[in-house]
N, C-alpha and C positions, 0 to 999 in steps of 0.2 A: 503493499498498498504507499502511495507518493503519500509520506505525513505532511510534505511543503503544502501541494495542493490543499489537503483539508484542512491544514489551520487557516491556509488564505480564504478559505470561507466563512471562517467565524470570526470577525470583530474585535469580540471579547478578549480572542488569545494573545491578540498583539500586547496583552497588557502583561505577560512574562508570566503570571500565575500559571499553576499546574490545577486545576477543578478536579477536587477528588470527589464529589459530592454526585459523581452521576446517576449513583442510584435515586437522586432527589429529584434532579433536575437536569438538563441538559443546556449547555450553550446554545445561541438562537442564530438562525443562518442568515449573514448580512442580507441574501435575497430576499427574506423574511421581512425583516425591516425596513427594506425599501416597498416592498409590496403594501408593508400598511401607510407607511407616505404615499405611495402612488393612488390609493383607492381615498384618502383624506383631500387631494389636490384634485382629485379627476371625477369625484364619483359620489362624493358626501352628500345626498340629495334621500330626501323621502322614495323607498320602492314603490311599487307600485301602480306609478302615475303615468298618464298621459305623454309626457314631453323627452324629449330625446336621452339626456343625461340621466333622468332615472332609468327608463328602458335599456340605456349602456350599462348602469349600474345592476341593473339585475340579470342582466347576460354575464356579464363577468364570472360574477355571485355564483351563475349556475356552471359556468366553466370552471372554477373553482371546485367545488363539490364533485362534478363528476371526474378531473384531475383527481380528487379524495379517493373516488368511487374507483376510480382503474388503482391506484396505489391500492388498495385491498382489496381487490378484483370482486367486488358485490355485481350481484346478479343485475342490478336496479340501483340507480343513482337514488331515487327517493329510499331507501334504507339507508342511509349514510344521515348521521342522525347530529348536529351540532349542537353542543353546550357547555355551560364554564367551567365544568371540570368532571372525571372522572364520577365522583361523589356523587354529585349533583345528578347526575345522568342515571345510577343505577339507582338512586333515590325514587325519580320520576318513575322507572322501569317496574320499581317494586309495587308504586303506588296503583299504575295503570295495570299490571300484569292480574294482581290481584282481587281485583273489582268481581271477576268472575270465578274466584276458589271459593271453597267453604270450609267451616270448621274442621278438623282431623286430616285435610290436606296436607300434604308435607312436602316442606326444604333442605335441601342438605347441604352445610356449608362446610367449610374448612376451617382448622384448627391453625393453616400456615397464612389464609389471606387475610389481604390489608383490610382495616375498618372498613373502607371502602365499600366493599362486597359480602361485608357481615352483617352490620347493623342494622341496615334498612331491611333487611330478611326478619331477622331477629324480631324488631318491632312487629312483624306480623304477626305474633303471639299475641298482641293484644285484641285479635278478630279470630283465635281460635287457629291458628296456623301451626302447627308442630315441626319444631327444627330440632333435626338431627342432624351432629355432629360427624363429620368421619376426622379423623386424628391423624394425624402422621405417623408413621412410627417410629419408634424414639431409636430403636439402633440404626435404621437408612437412614433415617430426615426424608422419608420418601411417602409419599401416599399408596398404598397397599389398593390395589384393583379387587382386587377381591372381597377387600375390606366392602370398598362403591356397591359391591352386587350383593353382599348382605343384609346393606341398609336400602336400599333402594326400596320399593315395593308400590301393589298399584295404584295407592295413595302417592305418591312421590310428583308431586307437580314440575318441581326445577331443582339441577343441580347447580350450584354456585361454586368456581373454582378459581384456582390464579393459573393461567398458564408458567407463570415462572412468580416463585419465591420473589417479593423484594427483600428480603430478611437474608438468605442463604444462598440465591440464584439459582437453584435446580429449576430445570425446565422438566414440565410435566406432560404427562404424555395424551396432550388434549384430544385429538383426532379418534383413542382409542375407548379415554369417558366418553365422547361425544359416542361414541357407537353404543357403549353400555347404556348411557344414558336412555338414550333414543328405542333401545330394545325394548327397554320397561315403560315403555310410551311418556317418558318425560323431557321435558326441555331442559336445556345446557345455558347457564351465562357465563362468559368468562372473563375475568380482568387478566388484560395485557398488558395494562400500564408497567410491570418490568420487564416484560418481553419485549415490546414492539421498538425499543430503540437498539435493540440489538439485535433479533432478526425478524425475516419477511413475514409480515400478517398474510397470510392469503385465505379470506373467512370461509370460500367453496370448499377447498383443499381441505381444512379441519372441521366443516360441515358441524358447524357453531348458530346455534341458536340467536343469540347475543355478544358480541363480543363491544369489550369498552377497553377506551387507554387515552392519556393524556399530550398535548401534542408535545407541552413544553421538554415533556421526554424524549422528545424525536425531533430535538432543532429547531420548533418553531413555535409559537408565544401560548400565553396561559391561554388555552383554549380544551375543550375534550372531542370526544368522537364515537359514536353507539352506532354499530352495525347490529341490524336486527332485521331477520326472514319478511321479507312484506307483507305475506299472508297475515303474519301473528301481529305486524303493526296495523294492520287494518282491522283484523277483529279484537283490539281493544280498546278498551277508550280513552280518551286524549287526556291532556293538564292545564290544555291553551283555551281560550273563550268559546262560550258555550254555540257558537253559529258554526264552528267548525264540523264536517263531517267526516263521517266514519274514513273517509278516502282521502282525506287531507296530512297526507304523510309526507315529509318529518315536521308540518307546520303544528300539529295538533300534540306535538312531544316537545314545543321550544317556547312556555309562555313568557312573554313578552319580546319573542324574538328570538334570534340568535343574533352573535357581533360580529359586521359586518366585514369591517375593516381587517380584524384578525383572522375571518373564515378565509377572505381574499388572499391574506398575506402567507395559508397554509400549500399552496399552490407551489410553495418556492421547493418544499419538500422533497415534492416525487421527481422535479426538476434536477435537483441536487444529487438525486442517485441514477439521473438518467446521466449527465454529466460528470460525476463519479465514475459510471462501467465507459463513458467513452474517451475518457481520460487514461483508462488504465487498458481497456482494449480495442487494437486497432479496426478488427473485425466488427463491423457498423450491421452486421445482416438481422440480428435478433429483434426483435421486439418489446416494446416498453417494457413488457410484462416481465421476460425472461431477462431483460436489463436489471431490475429491479432483484431479481434471483442474484445474478452474480454480483450483483455491487453488496447485497446483506454478507455473498459469503467469501467476501476479499474481508470484507467488515469482521465476521465472526474468527476468521483464520489469523487475523491479529490482534484480537480482543483476547485470544487465546493464547498468542505469545506472551500479552502481557498480565494475565492472569495468571501463567505460569511460571513467571519471573517472579512474580510476588508468594505465589503458592507454593514455591522452590523455597523460599526464604524462610515462609512464618514453619513450615514444617520442619524446618534445621534448629529451630530456634524450641527448645522442650518444655516453657514454662509455657507457650501460648497454643492457646486449644480453637483449632478451625471449627465450627457449626456448618454441620452440612459436609457437601462430597467435597474432599481434598483435589478432586482430579481438574484440569486443565481444559478436559475435553469438551469443546464448543457442541458439540450433541448433547451433553449432561448438562450443560451449565452456563448461565452465561455470570460474565464477570463482577458481580455482585459479590462480597469476599466478607464474612463477616468472623471475626476472630475475638478471643478472649485473651486478656492479660491481664495476671493476679495482680501486680503490682499499680497499674494505671487504669485508669477511667477512660470510657470514650473524649469526654469531654478536654479532658488533661492533655491527650494525644494532637486531638482536631487543635488547639489552643497552641500548643506546642511547634506545631508542623504550620500553622500561618504566621508564625514569626521565622518560618525557615522558608516561606513562598516558593523557591524553585527545586524541580525535582532530583538534580542531584544531592542536592542538602534533604531535601525530605528520605531520601535512604539511608541516609547517612545519619538522621535524626534516629530513625527504626530501629537501626541498628546499634547504636547504644542504649535506648529505650527496652528494648529487647533483651541485651546482656550487660 
């Protein structure tokens, strides 16, 4: 991977910092910043009006949504719901989908998921929905598929699971989980917040019913996206104004509308992945979808090299305990790595590293604190 090419796309990296908070959020593309300005300068008008600028604004936003749809490989751009955060979109989904559920119906959650994909479902206990917890294996730190099969029943309406642990970095076998869930007649809702920055999300390949992640972790602004299969979205009530009809998707799930300038800026992300491919490969015969796949493969390989460097060091220090897999294999994990040191709190390490600023100093500090 040409790291100089990549760094040039992110203006904040010119400050000289090494940002180690990628589990919490990524830096934003310069292209996305430019598109935010472009929208305000050229399209900042009321949508849906008859005059030309309004029509132009509506069209550029439609085009941006279509590019997001292509990026996620959704069958229909109506299945792309933009919202302020993954937490909010999951909350909206839980409210809307549960309208047709009855007391005694079941939802399965995990104890490895972010709170965003847990509390919105647990709150349904107030209306009689039974919540079952799929616990991670304490030895392997993995979700056992046999345990899911034991938990699921003819009353299960939905399985809520993370694609990738935001603490351990472990990648869950979503396609297989979806198969087990669908065979039981239930739906699957996947939190992809920790996965999407590192690997390609192809919702058709995964065969999921709902998939949610945040763009500010995938080189964009503070916005989120939810994919839902169109018949499911049409079939459930929305949360917007009463005059919206059942088929008014995605608008009926976007109370107060969506953020226009930030949505417009999202098109910079698929553009970056295509530019990334074109820079690294001379063969230009592939489709955009294939370019997305190839670009993420390069990123995964590069990330595995970085993860291996850190994991090898951490494993060499007897005081340190790695939480989750100690392998850097990109098919098993993303480079979100958690570890425990008996002498230093997490906050202490962060504060001391912040004073060092540069990467070589960071590694030197880690060596000093661990030994």
